[in-house]
N, C-alpha and C positions, 0 to 999 in steps of 0.2 A: 220378461225374460223368456227367449227361445231356447229350447234343448233339445231341438230335433233339426235333421235339415236332408239334403238330398244327396246321396250318397255319391262322391264324387270319384274318378279314375285315379289311378295311383300318382301322388305328385302334387295333387290341387288341395292346395291347403285352406283355400278362401272361399267364399260364397256369397250371393248379395242378392236379396229379394225384396220387394217393391214393400214399402210400410203399408200402402194403401191396400193393397190385393197380394195375399198369399202366396195366390196361381201364377202372380206375376215374377215370375224366376228369371235373376239381371244374368245368370254364368256363375261360372270358377272362376277362380285365377290360382297362378304356380307360388307366386311372393306378393305381397302386399308389403312394399316398402314404405314407411313415411306415417303409417297410421298410429306411430304410437312417438312421433317425432312432434311437440307442437311449432308453431309457427309464431316468432317474434311478434308480428303484427297485431295478433288479435288473437285472446282466448279464447281454445278450441277449433279454432283453425288447422286444418291440416292439408297436405299436397300428396297425394298417396301413386303409388307407382304400381300399376299390377300388371306383372309380366305373366306370358301365358295366357292370356284371358280368352273365351269364347263369350261374347257378349250375346243376350238374349233379350227379350222383352221390351221392356222400357229403357233399359241400356243401351241395348242398340239399335235403339229410335235416337238416342243422343249422339251416337256415334259421328255419322255423318253432318253433324252443323255443331263442330267446334267455331268458336268463335260468336255464336249468335247465342237468342234465350232457347232455342229449342236443345241449346248443349245440356241443360239443366236436367237431369233426369227425374230429379227428387227425393224425397227420404226414403232410407232401406234400413235393412238388418244388413249387419255387415258378419258374417259367419265363421268362429274359426273351427277348423275341421280337425281331425286325427286322422293316423295313418288309413282308417276301414272309411274314410269320409262321412263320419257322424262328428255333427255339431258338438263340441266342447264348451263353447260359451258363445256370447253375441254381442255386438254393441249395436245402438243404435246410431246411427247418424243421419245428418240433415244436409239437403242441399246439393249432393250430390250431381257435380259437372262436371263434363270432360272436356279437357282442355286440350289434351295433345293423343295423338294416335298415331301408332309406328307398326310396321309387321314383327312380328317375336321370333326370336333364334328357339322358341321351346318347342317348334313343330308347325307343320303345315295348316294352315287356316287359322292360328292363333296369332293375335294381336297383343303389344303392349300398350295400356291405357292409363295416360295420366289424368286424376282427377283430383276436383278440391272438394273438402267436405268439412262439414264442421262433427268433431266429437269431445265431448269433456271428458268420456270416461274413461276414453283411451288412454291411461296415465303412461309418462315417460317411465320405463324400469318395467313395464308389464308384460314384454313382450318376452323376455329371456323366461320368465315364470310359465307363459304359455307354451314354450318351447319345452319345457322339460315335463309338461304335463303330457305334452303330444309325444315324445321319447318314451315314456312311462318311467322317466326319472325323478319325479316329485313321490318319493317314496321310501324315504325315511326321515326322523323325525331331526328338529335341528337347521333345517336346511336354509330358514331366516336368519339364523344367530348373527352370521357376519355381516349382514346387508346393511346399507348405511342407511341413515335416518331417513334420507329424502327417499330411498326404496321401499321401506316398510309400508308405507299406503299403496305401494302400486302393487305391493305381494298381498297385500289384505283383498284390493280390490278384483284380482284375479282367483282369488278365494272364495269370493261373492259369486262371480259372475260365472264359474266353473261348479259351483258346487253341486246344482244337479248331475251332473255329467260323473264327477267325481262318488258320488254316493251310489249312482247305478241303482237307484231304485231301493237303496238299502233303508230300514224302517229304522225310527229314532230307537234311541237306547230306551227300553223299559224305566221306570220309575222305580228308582232306588237303587240305581247304581252307584258306583264309588270313581271319581276321577281324581287324578293328579295332576295338580298345574305348578308344574316347575318355574320356580320366580330368579332363579340364576341370571336368566338375559332378558327380566324384565326392567326396561330402563325407562321409559316414558308411555305415553297413551296407546302409541300402536304396536310395539312390543307386546307389551298384555295381549293385547286382541290377536297378534298373531300365536300365541303362547295359549289362549284360552282357547280359540281353534283348532290349533292340533290337539289338545287337551281331551276335549269333545269327539272331534272329527278325523283326529289321524293328520299326517304328514298333509298340508297346506290345505286344512281345512278351515272354515269359517264359522265363525260363532259372536258376528256384530263386531264393528269396525267403528261404531261411536256408543256413546251411553243410551239412546234410543234403539238403536239396533240389536243392542243387547238387550236388553228389557226384552224388546220383540221374541229372539232367539229362544228367551227362557219361558216364553207361553206356548212352546212346543214345535214342532215342524222343521227343526232345524239342527236335529240331531239328538238331541236328551229330551228327556220326560222330566219336571219335577214331579213330587220333590226327589231331590239325589243329593250326595255326599259329594264336595269336594275337599279333596286333601292339598293346601296351599302352602307348599315348601318354599322355605327360606323367604317367607312374608314378612320378618322382621326388616330386610334388606328392603325388599319391594315397598314395606311402607313408608321408609324413610326418603324413596326413589318418586314416588307418586305422593308426596307432600304439597304440591300445588294447591291452593286454594279454591274450589269452584261453588258456584251457588246452589241452595239444597234449602228448600222449605222456608224460604224470606232470610237466610242467615248463608252462610259458608262453613264449607267442611273441606278435608282433605278429598285428594280423588279417590284416595286408595280409600279411606271409610264409604264413600258414597258409593264406590264399586261393589265392596262389600254387604252393604246396605240393599241396593237394588238385587243381589243377588239373594240374600235373605229373605225378602220383602216376595222374590217368587217363589219360593220353598226349599233353598237350597241351604244346606246344613256346612259352611263353611268353617272347616277346622285349621288354624292356622300352625302351621308347624315351623 
């Protein structure tokens, strides 16, 4: 995960850098339409329109070879920038290939590029969340409550990829802290992770998005230091909603019970309320 980039000028929201060489900077773009729009033909395939681009390095070398094998620039990091040009988060993209080049209306010397690439982590629904972070509007609790079920996973993905940017170097809360987990909007797995991420790290916060990741976060370095106390409000309602049976220790338990077990094994005192 990359957490810092090259500061761009006003309006430059995206940047590309070669995966093979951090010194091979591929340039900025004002807009990147299509990164979060999966193509139907194959999982992970994207067709991205980079508007207002000034290509450099390996990307510039591919611009003059549309239609040939040399149009393939290679693998890269695709950075999303805030209003000051700092990197909010990054996606690893494979096989960036230039397929179209046109002059750009965004300024003299700029061009609009269309590229194909592969990126399975840029989920549909995530772009809206990145816009909230860029605008400084992901700043109050409960903003995920009204998301459709299919958009909650995208919310969690942005919480993960933006976590270091959002924490701004803030250290973990010290051991012994008390956190409150509001269970009123927990209706499934993803909504549980949205809720606990917010409880530990504030609006848009991340604290796991599957059971293994939750266990990793409880080991420290992700916002909280065990032992700590978790007041789980509306827990009876959540127990009923997370009643699906999941494998555990050669048998099966409810998802709710397994989550509680993982928390307590890592030193969390869970107070069901």
